[in-house]
C-alpha positions as CSV (number, residue, x, y, z in Angstrom):
1,M,75.5,134.0,158.4
2,A,73.9,136.9,160.1
3,T,73.4,140.2,158.5
4,D,73.4,144.0,159.3
5,L,76.9,143.3,160.9
6,V,78.9,146.0,162.7
7,Y,82.8,145.7,162.1
8,L,85.6,147.6,163.9
9,V,88.8,147.9,162.2
10,T,91.6,149.5,164.5
11,G,94.1,151.2,162.5
12,G,91.5,151.4,159.7
13,S,93.3,154.7,158.5
14,G,96.6,152.6,158.0
15,F,98.1,151.0,155.0
16,I,96.3,147.6,155.1
17,G,93.7,148.9,157.4
18,E,92.4,151.4,154.9
19,H,92.0,148.6,152.3
20,I,90.0,146.3,154.5
21,V,87.6,149.3,155.2
22,Q,87.3,149.8,151.3
23,L,86.6,146.0,150.8
24,L,84.3,145.7,153.7
25,L,81.8,148.6,152.2
26,K,81.1,146.2,149.3
27,E,79.7,143.4,151.6
28,D,76.1,143.4,151.8
29,Y,76.1,141.7,155.2
30,V,77.9,144.9,156.9
31,K,76.0,147.3,158.2
32,E,78.6,149.6,159.8
33,V,82.2,150.0,159.8
34,R,84.0,151.6,162.6
35,I,87.1,152.8,162.0
36,F,89.5,153.3,165.5
37,D,92.4,155.1,164.8
38,F,94.6,157.9,166.2
39,N,94.8,159.5,162.6
40,E,91.5,160.5,160.9
41,N,91.3,159.7,157.1
42,E,89.1,161.9,155.4
43,A,88.8,159.8,152.1
44,L,87.6,156.8,153.6
45,Q,85.0,158.9,155.6
46,R,83.7,160.0,152.0
47,L,82.9,156.4,150.9
48,N,79.8,156.1,153.1
49,T,77.2,154.2,151.1
50,A,73.5,154.0,151.4
51,S,73.4,150.6,153.0
52,T,76.9,150.9,155.0
53,T,78.2,153.5,157.3
54,I,81.7,154.3,158.2
55,T,81.8,155.7,161.7
56,F,85.5,157.2,162.7
57,I,86.5,156.9,166.3
58,K,89.8,158.9,167.1
59,G,91.6,157.2,169.8
60,D,94.6,155.6,171.3
61,I,95.0,151.9,171.2
62,T,96.8,152.0,174.7
63,N,93.6,153.7,176.4
64,F,91.6,150.6,177.4
65,N,88.2,152.7,178.2
66,Q,88.4,154.3,174.6
67,I,88.6,150.7,173.1
68,L,85.9,149.3,175.6
69,A,83.6,152.3,174.3
70,A,84.4,151.6,170.4
71,V,83.6,147.8,170.7
72,Q,80.3,148.2,172.1
73,G,77.6,146.6,169.8
74,V,80.4,145.4,167.5
75,H,80.2,141.7,165.9
76,V,83.8,141.5,164.5
77,V,87.0,143.0,165.5
78,I,89.8,143.4,162.8
79,H,92.9,144.6,164.9
80,T,95.4,146.0,162.4
81,A,96.6,148.9,164.6
82,A,100.4,148.7,165.4
83,L,103.6,150.8,165.5
84,V,105.3,149.2,162.6
85,D,109.1,150.3,163.2
86,F,111.8,148.0,161.5
87,L,114.5,150.7,162.0
88,N,114.3,150.6,165.9
89,I,113.4,154.4,165.7
90,F,111.3,154.3,168.7
91,P,112.1,153.0,172.2
92,F,111.3,149.1,172.8
93,K,108.7,150.4,175.5
94,K,106.6,152.2,173.3
95,L,106.6,149.5,170.8
96,E,105.5,147.1,173.5
97,A,103.1,149.3,174.9
98,I,101.2,149.9,171.5
99,N,101.7,146.4,169.9
100,V,101.3,144.2,172.9
101,G,99.4,146.4,175.5
102,G,97.3,147.6,172.7
103,T,96.4,144.1,171.8
104,E,95.9,143.2,175.6
105,N,93.3,146.2,175.5
106,V,91.5,144.8,172.3
107,L,91.2,141.3,173.8
108,N,90.1,142.4,177.2
109,A,87.3,144.7,175.5
110,C,86.2,142.1,173.3
111,L,85.7,139.8,176.4
112,A,83.9,142.5,178.6
113,M,81.7,143.7,175.7
114,G,80.9,140.3,174.2
115,V,82.2,140.5,170.9
116,P,82.5,136.9,169.4
117,Y,85.3,137.4,166.6
118,L,88.3,138.9,166.8
119,L,91.1,139.0,163.6
120,Y,94.5,140.0,164.4
121,T,96.9,141.4,161.7
122,S,100.5,139.9,162.7
123,S,103.8,139.9,160.4
124,I,106.2,137.5,159.1
125,A,108.4,139.3,161.6
126,A,106.6,137.6,164.4
127,V,108.4,134.5,163.1
128,G,111.9,135.7,162.5
129,P,114.5,135.9,161.2
130,N,116.4,135.1,164.5
131,T,119.7,136.6,165.9
132,N,121.8,133.7,164.0
133,S,120.2,134.6,160.7
134,D,118.9,131.2,160.1
135,P,117.4,131.0,156.6
136,M,113.9,129.6,156.2
137,M,112.9,128.0,152.8
138,G,109.4,126.6,151.7
139,F,108.3,126.6,155.2
140,T,104.7,126.9,156.3
141,E,102.5,127.9,159.1
142,E,103.1,124.5,161.0
143,T,107.1,124.9,160.6
144,I,109.0,125.3,164.1
145,Y,111.7,128.0,163.6
146,E,113.6,128.6,166.9
147,G,115.8,131.3,168.3
148,E,115.5,134.9,169.5
149,N,113.9,137.4,167.3
150,L,116.1,139.6,165.2
151,L,113.8,142.7,165.3
152,W,112.0,144.7,168.3
153,Y,109.3,145.0,166.2
154,G,109.1,141.2,165.6
155,K,109.4,140.6,169.2
156,T,106.5,142.6,170.1
157,K,104.3,141.0,167.1
158,A,105.1,137.4,168.1
159,C,104.2,138.4,171.9
160,A,100.9,140.0,170.6
161,E,100.3,137.0,168.3
162,K,100.7,134.5,171.2
163,L,98.1,136.4,173.3
164,I,95.6,136.4,170.6
165,C,96.0,132.6,169.9
166,L,95.8,132.1,173.9
167,A,92.8,134.0,174.0
168,N,90.8,131.7,171.7
169,G,88.0,129.8,173.2
170,Q,87.8,132.4,176.5
171,Q,84.4,133.0,177.8
172,T,83.1,136.5,177.1
173,R,80.9,138.2,179.4
174,N,77.5,137.1,177.6
175,G,78.7,133.5,178.0
176,N,79.9,132.9,174.3
177,K,83.4,131.6,173.6
178,L,85.9,134.3,171.7
179,V,87.1,133.0,168.2
180,T,90.3,134.4,167.5
181,C,92.5,134.1,164.2
182,V,95.8,135.4,163.0
183,I,96.9,136.5,159.4
184,R,100.9,137.2,158.7
185,P,101.6,139.6,156.0
186,N,105.2,139.7,154.6
187,S,106.3,142.3,152.3
188,V,103.3,144.4,151.2
189,Y,103.1,146.6,148.4
190,G,100.4,149.0,146.5
191,E,98.7,152.1,146.6
192,K,100.4,154.2,149.3
193,T,103.5,152.1,149.7
194,E,105.6,155.5,150.3
195,H,108.9,153.6,150.0
196,L,108.2,153.0,146.3
197,V,108.1,157.0,146.0
198,T,111.5,157.3,147.6
199,S,113.4,154.4,145.8
200,Y,112.0,155.7,142.4
201,Q,113.4,159.3,143.2
202,S,116.6,157.4,144.4
203,A,116.6,155.7,141.0
204,K,116.4,158.9,139.2
205,S,119.3,160.5,141.1
206,K,121.4,157.7,140.2
207,N,121.2,157.7,136.6
208,N,118.2,155.8,136.1
209,R,119.4,152.9,138.1
210,V,117.9,150.6,140.7
211,N,120.9,149.6,142.6
212,Y,120.4,146.8,145.3
213,I,121.5,144.9,148.5
214,E,119.6,142.0,148.1
215,P,121.6,139.1,146.7
216,E,119.7,137.5,143.6
217,D,119.5,134.3,145.2
218,V,117.5,135.5,148.4
219,E,113.8,135.1,148.6
220,K,111.1,136.7,150.0
221,N,107.3,136.5,149.9
222,I,105.6,140.0,148.4
223,A,101.8,140.4,148.0
224,Y,99.8,143.1,146.9
225,V,98.0,145.1,149.6
226,G,94.5,144.5,148.1
227,N,94.9,140.7,148.3
228,V,96.1,141.0,151.8
229,A,93.2,142.8,152.7
230,W,90.7,140.5,150.9
231,M,92.3,137.5,153.0
232,H,91.2,139.4,155.9
233,V,87.6,140.2,154.7
234,L,87.1,136.4,153.7
235,A,88.7,135.0,157.1
236,A,86.7,137.5,159.1
237,R,83.6,135.9,157.0
238,Q,84.5,132.3,157.5
239,M,85.4,132.6,161.4
240,Q,81.5,133.4,161.8
241,L,80.4,130.4,159.4
242,N,83.1,127.8,160.2
243,P,84.6,128.8,163.6
244,E,85.6,125.2,164.4
245,L,88.2,125.1,161.6
246,L,89.5,128.9,161.9
247,A,89.5,129.0,165.5
248,G,93.0,129.6,166.8
249,Q,95.0,129.2,163.3
250,V,97.5,131.4,161.9
251,Y,97.9,132.1,158.2
252,F,100.5,133.4,156.1
253,A,99.3,136.0,153.4
254,Y,100.1,135.3,149.7
255,D,99.0,136.0,146.2
256,D,100.5,135.5,142.7
257,T,102.9,138.4,142.7
258,P,105.8,136.7,140.8
259,F,108.9,138.5,142.3
260,K,110.6,137.2,145.2
261,Q,113.1,140.3,145.4
262,M,111.7,143.8,146.2
263,F,114.5,145.3,143.9
264,K,113.0,143.2,141.1
265,L,109.5,144.2,141.8
266,S,110.3,147.8,142.2
267,H,112.1,148.0,138.6
268,E,109.1,146.2,137.2
269,L,106.7,149.0,138.5
270,F,109.1,151.9,137.7
271,T,109.5,150.6,134.1
272,E,105.7,150.9,133.6
273,I,105.8,154.6,134.2
274,D,109.1,155.4,133.0
275,P,110.9,152.9,130.5
276,S,114.3,154.3,131.0
277,I,114.8,152.8,134.6
278,Q,117.0,150.1,134.5
279,I,118.5,147.4,137.1
280,G,121.9,148.9,138.2
281,A,124.9,147.5,140.3
282,H,124.5,145.2,143.3
283,I,126.1,146.7,146.4
284,P,128.2,144.4,148.5
285,Y,127.3,143.6,152.0
286,W,130.7,144.8,153.5
287,K,130.2,148.1,151.9
288,M,126.8,148.6,153.2
289,W,127.9,147.2,156.7
290,L,130.6,149.9,156.8
291,I,128.3,152.7,155.7
292,V,125.6,151.8,158.3
293,S,128.2,151.7,161.1
294,F,129.7,154.6,160.5
295,F,126.3,156.2,160.2
296,S,125.3,154.6,163.6
297,I,128.8,155.9,165.1
298,I,127.7,159.7,163.7
299,R,124.3,159.2,164.8
300,F,125.3,158.4,168.5
301,I,127.7,161.3,168.6
302,V,125.1,163.9,167.5
303,K,122.4,162.4,169.4
304,P,122.1,164.8,172.2
305,F,121.3,167.7,170.2
306,W,120.0,166.4,166.7
307,N,117.9,163.1,166.3
308,L,119.1,161.4,163.1
309,K,116.8,158.9,161.6
310,P,118.5,155.6,160.5
311,F,118.2,155.0,156.7
312,L,119.2,151.2,157.6
313,T,120.3,149.5,160.6
314,L,122.6,146.2,161.0
315,P,119.7,144.1,161.6
316,I,117.7,145.0,158.7
317,L,120.9,144.8,156.6
318,K,120.9,141.3,157.8
319,L,117.4,140.7,157.1
320,L,118.0,141.5,153.5
321,T,120.7,138.9,152.8
322,I,118.5,136.0,154.5
323,T,116.1,133.8,152.3
324,F,113.0,133.7,154.6
325,H,110.2,132.4,152.1
326,H,106.9,130.4,153.0
327,E,104.9,128.2,150.6
328,T,101.7,127.3,151.7
329,D,97.8,127.1,150.5
330,K,96.5,126.8,153.8
331,A,94.2,130.0,153.5
332,S,92.8,128.6,150.5
333,R,92.1,125.0,151.9
334,H,90.4,126.5,155.1
335,F,88.5,129.3,153.9
336,G,88.6,129.4,149.9
337,Y,90.9,132.1,149.4
338,K,91.8,133.3,146.0
339,P,93.6,136.5,145.2
340,L,91.0,139.1,144.5
341,Y,93.3,140.8,141.9
342,T,95.4,139.1,139.5
343,W,99.4,140.3,139.1
344,M,98.2,142.4,136.3
345,E,95.7,144.1,138.1
346,S,97.8,144.7,141.2
347,K,100.5,146.0,139.0
348,H,98.4,148.3,137.2
349,R,96.8,149.9,140.4
350,T,99.9,150.2,141.9
351,C,101.5,151.9,139.0
352,K,98.5,154.1,138.8
353,W,99.0,155.5,142.3
354,L,102.9,155.5,142.0
355,N,102.5,157.7,138.7
356,Q,100.3,159.9,140.5
357,A,102.1,160.3,143.7
358,I,105.3,161.0,141.9
359,H,104.0,163.9,139.7
360,T,102.4,165.2,143.2
361,Q,105.8,165.5,144.5
362,Q,107.3,167.0,141.5
363,K,104.6,169.9,141.4
364,H,105.6,170.7,145.1
């Protein structure tokens, strides 16, 4: 494998992107990590090492010329940049422009500049659930799941993922073939998971109780962000070493996090820093449906003069009550993936950050 490589991470200041950058800095074959993002991350820029340089490029993923300039001289692109919106806060056209149009720009820039490797961060939302709320249990990357996607965000990620897969094998300007690959995270937790802070504060305001909407028999995949980032780093490396196997492939992200419901994981994390937190009551679906529907009516009425952000939507409420759980070891079989962090390490790292974040907010 070549050395002195230049990596570009789009969305490198984001949740998953930042952790990818941190891990790339530890790889001796990487000479430079470029971060293309609209938001500057000063903490990352301070991580420059003697052997690896961080270059921050402030730009807009919807601007092709900016992307084109950023990929010049790059060997590997990890495309994590996206507008993540599960609550339909933004218009669909904006989601489409960033998640689909931005991905088209990255693809075309790679082809134009002869970048040979492109790894895309997709989402489980690209698969579903569908509008029929059909559950899936124990499915793999090869499982066929049909129906219209329930979420706007999922529709855009599915479209972008399709573009990435179709681009695999296309000829670049210098005559090489582009190798593409896709990783699909599901629910991700870890340092800078902001909803953990708000969930903890909510539990404290409810007499130290974590109330929950998810039925206890519903299962989801949950993985630590450091392991999701590590899967990206390994896949990007193996795309260069074994392109025939990884080319055009899709991989679900996973690790050994033992929980399959987010409220149980939250409770486990909260009790590490505050033993008084307990699991509270289950909120029935019908009650939440009435609350969300009533809030939606109020939001519609006040929309001309007040843009109320939804705390929950009916599609997300549906999602919380659907089993959407995969079982796969494809990443392990194809490129030797093993979680970089054990469950205990993942918990410790998350709780350390969470404790600091809570105390920082309390001071303000």
